[in-house]
C-alpha angles and dihedrals in degrees: 000000000000119000093237090055092049092050092050092049094048092048092059112061094195092051092047092049092048091050091051091050093047104039094172086082091071089071093053094045092050091052100040122012089197087074087079091087090055089049090052092049092050092046092051091049093048096047093038096239097139119114090246090057092049092051090049091050091052090047092052091049091051091050090051092051091046092052090048091052091048090054092049093056 
């Protein structure tokens, strides 16, 4: 694996943890370092770090607060 790829992986704890959990990615990264972007996308999807997931989380929190306020009335 290229040194730049290793540095990028080690600098992101979530990416490093995901790579350790899914070791089949080592093969892809050794063959093509450009696969790092696909690894990042998959990691963000798995750990729900995408902007869509964050908006959904905020929406769910607002719904919870709204239902709590409705109960208190």
